[in-house]
DSSP file (Angstrom, degrees, kcal/mol; ACC not computed):
  #  RESIDUE AA STRUCTURE BP1 BP2  ACC     N-H-->O    O-->H-N    N-H-->O    O-->H-N    TCO  KAPPA ALPHA  PHI   PSI    X-CA   Y-CA   Z-CA
    1    1 A X              0   0    0      0, 0.0     2,-0.1     0, 0.0    36,-0.1   0.000 360.0 360.0 360.0 142.0  -13.1   -9.1    8.8
    2    2 A X        -     0   0    0     34,-0.2     2,-0.2     1,-0.1    36,-0.1  -0.319 360.0-119.0 -73.4 156.9   -9.8   -7.3    9.1
    3    3 A X        -     0   0    0      1,-0.1     2,-0.8    -2,-0.1    -1,-0.1  -0.591  34.7 -89.9 -97.8 165.1   -9.6   -3.7   10.4
    4    4 A X     >  -     0   0    0     -2,-0.2     4,-2.6     1,-0.2     5,-0.2  -0.557  34.6-161.6 -70.0 105.4   -8.3   -0.7    8.6
    5    5 A X  H  > S+     0   0    0     -2,-0.8     4,-1.5    33,-0.3    -1,-0.2   0.851  87.9  50.6 -63.0 -34.3   -4.6   -0.6    9.4
    6    6 A X  H  4>S+     0   0    0      2,-0.2     5,-2.2     1,-0.2     4,-0.3   0.956 114.1  42.7 -73.1 -49.1   -4.2    3.0    8.4
    7    7 A X  H >45S+     0   0    0      1,-0.2     3,-0.8     3,-0.2    -2,-0.2   0.860 111.9  55.9 -59.8 -39.2   -7.2    4.2   10.5
    8    8 A X  H 3<5S+     0   0    0     -4,-2.6    -1,-0.2     1,-0.2    -2,-0.2   0.862 113.3  39.9 -61.7 -36.5   -6.1    2.0   13.4
    9    9 A X  T 3<5S-     0   0    0     -4,-1.5    -1,-0.2    -5,-0.2    -2,-0.2   0.341 110.5-121.4-100.3   5.6   -2.6    3.5   13.5
   10   10 A X  T < 5 +     0   0    0     -3,-0.8     2,-0.6    -4,-0.3    -3,-0.2   0.894  47.2 170.4  57.2  45.4   -3.9    7.1   12.9
   11   11 A X      < -     0   0    0     -5,-2.2    -1,-0.2     1,-0.2     3,-0.1  -0.806  11.9-178.6 -91.4 119.1   -1.8    7.5    9.7
   12   12 A X        +     0   0    0     -2,-0.6     2,-0.5     1,-0.2    -1,-0.2   0.816  67.9  35.7 -88.5 -35.9   -3.0   10.8    8.0
   13   13 A X        -     0   0    0      2,-0.0     2,-0.8    34,-0.0    -1,-0.2  -0.968  67.2-149.2-131.1 120.8   -0.8   10.7    5.0
   14   14 A X        -     0   0    0     -2,-0.5     2,-0.3    -3,-0.1    -8,-0.0  -0.812  26.2-157.9 -87.6 113.0    0.3    7.6    3.0
   15   15 A X    >   -     0   0    0     -2,-0.8     3,-1.4     1,-0.1     7,-0.2  -0.752  20.6-140.7 -97.9 139.3    3.8    8.7    1.7
   16   16 A X  T 3  S+     0   0    0     -2,-0.3    -1,-0.1     1,-0.2    44,-0.0   0.647 103.0  60.2 -74.1  -9.6    5.4    7.0   -1.4
   17   17 A X  T 3  S+     0   0    0      1,-0.2     2,-1.4     2,-0.0    -1,-0.2   0.514  80.7  89.2 -93.9  -3.9    8.8    7.2    0.4
   18   18 A X    X>  +     0   0    0     -3,-1.4     4,-1.7     1,-0.2     3,-0.6  -0.628  51.8 168.6 -93.0  81.6    7.6    5.1    3.4
   19   19 A X  H 3>  +     0   0    0     -2,-1.4     4,-2.3     1,-0.3    -1,-0.2   0.748  67.6  61.4 -68.0 -26.6    8.5    1.8    1.9
   20   20 A X  H 34 S+     0   0    0      2,-0.2     4,-0.5     1,-0.2    -1,-0.3   0.894 109.6  43.6 -65.6 -40.2    8.0   -0.3    5.1
   21   21 A X  H X4 S+     0   0    0     -3,-0.6     3,-0.9     1,-0.2     4,-0.4   0.903 112.0  51.2 -71.8 -38.2    4.3    0.8    5.1
   22   22 A X  H >< S+     0   0    0     -4,-1.7     3,-1.5     1,-0.3    -2,-0.2   0.845 102.3  62.5 -70.6 -35.0    3.8    0.2    1.4
   23   23 A X  G >< S+     0   0    0     -4,-2.3     3,-1.0     1,-0.2    -1,-0.3   0.714  91.4  66.4 -57.2 -23.3    5.3   -3.4    1.7
   24   24 A X  G <  S+     0   0    0     -3,-0.9    -1,-0.2    -4,-0.5    -2,-0.2   0.789 104.1  45.1 -71.3 -24.8    2.5   -4.4    4.0
   25   25 A X  G <  S+     0   0    0     -3,-1.5     8,-2.5    -4,-0.4     2,-0.4   0.120 102.1  77.4-109.6  23.2    0.0   -3.9    1.1
   26   26 A X  B <  S-A   32   0A   0     -3,-1.0     6,-0.2     6,-0.2     2,-0.0  -0.985  72.6-134.7-124.9 140.7    2.1   -5.8   -1.6
   27   27 A X    >   -     0   0    0      4,-2.6     3,-1.6    -2,-0.4    -2,-0.1  -0.176  41.9 -85.7 -82.2-173.5    2.4   -9.6   -1.9
   28   28 A X  T 3  S+     0   0    0      1,-0.3    -1,-0.1     2,-0.1    -2,-0.0   0.648 129.4  55.1 -71.5  -9.9    5.7  -11.4   -2.5
   29   29 A X  T 3  S-     0   0    0      2,-0.1    36,-1.9    37,-0.1    -1,-0.3   0.481 119.3-108.9 -98.5  -4.5    5.4  -10.9   -6.3
   30   30 A X  S <  S+     0   0    0     -3,-1.6     2,-0.2     1,-0.3    -2,-0.1   0.497  72.1 137.2  91.6  11.5    5.1   -7.1   -5.8
   31   31 A X        -     0   0    0      1,-0.1    -4,-2.6    34,-0.1    -1,-0.3  -0.595  62.9-102.3 -87.1 154.6    1.4   -6.8   -6.7
   32   32 A X  B     -A   26   0A   0     -6,-0.2    -6,-0.2    -2,-0.2     2,-0.2  -0.555  38.4-122.4 -76.4 131.0   -0.9   -4.6   -4.7
   33   33 A X        -     0   0    0     -8,-2.5    -1,-0.1    -2,-0.3     5,-0.0  -0.542  31.8-106.0 -72.6 138.8   -3.1   -6.7   -2.4
   34   34 A X    >>  -     0   0    0     -2,-0.2     4,-2.0     1,-0.1     3,-1.2  -0.189  20.3-118.1 -65.7 154.0   -6.9   -6.3   -2.9
   35   35 A X  H 3> S+     0   0    0      1,-0.2     4,-2.1     2,-0.2     5,-0.4   0.780 111.8  65.9 -60.9 -29.1   -9.0   -4.4   -0.4
   36   36 A X  H 34 S+     0   0    0      1,-0.2    -1,-0.2     2,-0.2   -34,-0.2   0.747 110.3  36.3 -63.9 -26.6  -10.9   -7.6    0.4
   37   37 A X  H <4 S+     0   0    0     -3,-1.2    -2,-0.2     1,-0.1    -1,-0.2   0.786 119.3  47.3 -99.9 -35.5   -7.8   -9.1    1.9
   38   38 A X  H  < S-     0   0    0     -4,-2.0   -33,-0.3     2,-0.1    -2,-0.2   0.798  93.0-137.0 -77.4 -29.9   -6.2   -5.9    3.5
   39   39 A X     <  +     0   0    0     -4,-2.1     2,-0.1     1,-0.3    -3,-0.1   0.621  50.3 147.6  80.3  16.6   -9.3   -4.6    5.2
   40   40 A X        -     0   0    0     -5,-0.4    -1,-0.3   -36,-0.1    -2,-0.1  -0.475  51.3-109.4 -84.1 155.6   -8.7   -1.1    4.2
   41   41 A X     >  -     0   0    0     -2,-0.1     4,-2.4     1,-0.1     5,-0.2  -0.348  33.9-106.0 -73.7 165.0  -11.5    1.4    3.4
   42   42 A X  H  > S+     0   0    0      1,-0.2     4,-1.5     2,-0.2     5,-0.1   0.837 120.0  52.2 -67.8 -33.5  -12.0    2.4   -0.2
   43   43 A X  H  > S+     0   0    0      2,-0.2     4,-1.5     1,-0.2    -1,-0.2   0.910 112.7  43.1 -69.7 -41.8  -10.5    5.8    0.5
   44   44 A X  H  > S+     0   0    0      2,-0.2     4,-2.9     1,-0.2    -2,-0.2   0.786 109.7  57.3 -76.6 -27.6   -7.4    4.5    2.2
   45   45 A X  H  X S+     0   0    0     -4,-2.4     4,-2.7     2,-0.2    -1,-0.2   0.913 107.1  50.2 -67.7 -35.3   -6.9    1.7   -0.6
   46   46 A X  H  X S+     0   0    0     -4,-1.5     4,-2.3     2,-0.2     5,-0.2   0.889 110.1  49.5 -66.8 -38.9   -6.9    4.5   -3.2
   47   47 A X  H  X S+     0   0    0     -4,-1.5     4,-2.3     2,-0.2    -2,-0.2   0.950 113.3  45.8 -63.9 -44.5   -4.2    6.4   -1.1
   48   48 A X  H  X S+     0   0    0     -4,-2.9     4,-2.7     2,-0.2     5,-0.2   0.973 113.4  50.6 -61.8 -50.1   -2.0    3.2   -0.8
   49   49 A X  H  X S+     0   0    0     -4,-2.7     4,-2.8     1,-0.2     5,-0.2   0.887 111.4  47.1 -56.6 -44.3   -2.5    2.4   -4.5
   50   50 A X  H  X S+     0   0    0     -4,-2.3     4,-2.0     1,-0.2    -1,-0.2   0.883 113.0  48.8 -68.3 -38.5   -1.5    5.9   -5.6
   51   51 A X  H  X S+     0   0    0     -4,-2.3     4,-2.5    -5,-0.2    -2,-0.2   0.900 111.2  50.7 -66.0 -39.2    1.5    5.9   -3.3
   52   52 A X  H  X S+     0   0    0     -4,-2.7     4,-2.5     2,-0.2    -2,-0.2   0.961 111.5  46.7 -60.0 -54.8    2.6    2.4   -4.6
   53   53 A X  H  X S+     0   0    0     -4,-2.8     4,-2.5     1,-0.2    -1,-0.2   0.855 111.9  51.5 -62.9 -32.3    2.4    3.5   -8.2
   54   54 A X  H  X S+     0   0    0     -4,-2.0     4,-2.0     2,-0.2    -1,-0.2   0.958 110.4  48.3 -64.0 -47.3    4.3    6.7   -7.5
   55   55 A X  H  X>S+     0   0    0     -4,-2.5     5,-2.0     1,-0.2     6,-1.0   0.890 112.0  50.1 -60.6 -40.2    7.1    4.7   -5.8
   56   56 A X  H ><5S+     0   0    0     -4,-2.5     3,-1.4     1,-0.2    -1,-0.2   0.960 110.3  49.8 -61.1 -48.7    7.2    2.3   -8.8
   57   57 A X  H 3<5S+     0   0    0     -4,-2.5    -1,-0.2     1,-0.3    -2,-0.2   0.816 110.3  48.8 -64.2 -30.0    7.4    5.1  -11.2
   58   58 A X  H 3<5S-     0   0    0     -4,-2.0    -1,-0.3    -5,-0.1    -2,-0.2   0.515 116.9-113.7 -83.0  -7.3   10.2    6.9   -9.3
   59   59 A X  T <<5S+     0   0    0     -3,-1.4    -3,-0.2    -4,-0.7    -2,-0.1   0.571  81.6 123.0  87.0   8.7   12.2    3.5   -9.1
   60   60 A X  S   <S+     0   0    0     -5,-2.0     2,-0.3    -6,-0.2    -4,-0.2   0.840  80.3  21.8 -73.9 -31.8   11.9    3.1   -5.3
   61   61 A X  S    S-     0   0    0     -6,-1.0    -2,-0.2    -9,-0.2     2,-0.2  -0.919  90.0-106.8-128.5 162.8   10.2   -0.3   -5.6
   62   62 A X        -     0   0    0     -2,-0.3     3,-0.2     1,-0.1    -6,-0.1  -0.528  15.4-132.4 -87.8 152.0   10.2   -2.7   -8.4
   63   63 A X  S    S+     0   0    0      1,-0.3     2,-0.4    -2,-0.2    -1,-0.1   0.942  96.6  14.4 -62.7 -49.7    7.1   -3.4  -10.7
   64   64 A X  S    S-     0   0    0    -33,-0.0     2,-0.4    -3,-0.0    -1,-0.3  -0.996  77.1-133.4-135.5 133.2    7.5   -7.1  -10.2
   65   65 A X              0   0    0    -36,-1.9   -34,-0.1    -2,-0.4    -4,-0.0  -0.686 360.0 360.0 -84.1 136.4    9.6   -9.0   -7.7
   66   66 A X              0   0    0     -2,-0.4    -1,-0.1   -36,-0.0   -37,-0.1   0.370 360.0 360.0 -90.5 360.0   11.7  -11.8   -9.3
């Protein structure tokens, strides 16, 4: 089982502007990778999902990668 990347690196706040971090949790099509595959805790998965959705809404990342 994978370890929680966010807890491992002591990241306290998942920011929607940190695109490098958010890209670790998106696949090549732009979809959010499931918790089963990323190894994140439920709490941190929700933080990542919220940040990705906010970045999409603001136009920082695409909804779907072509």
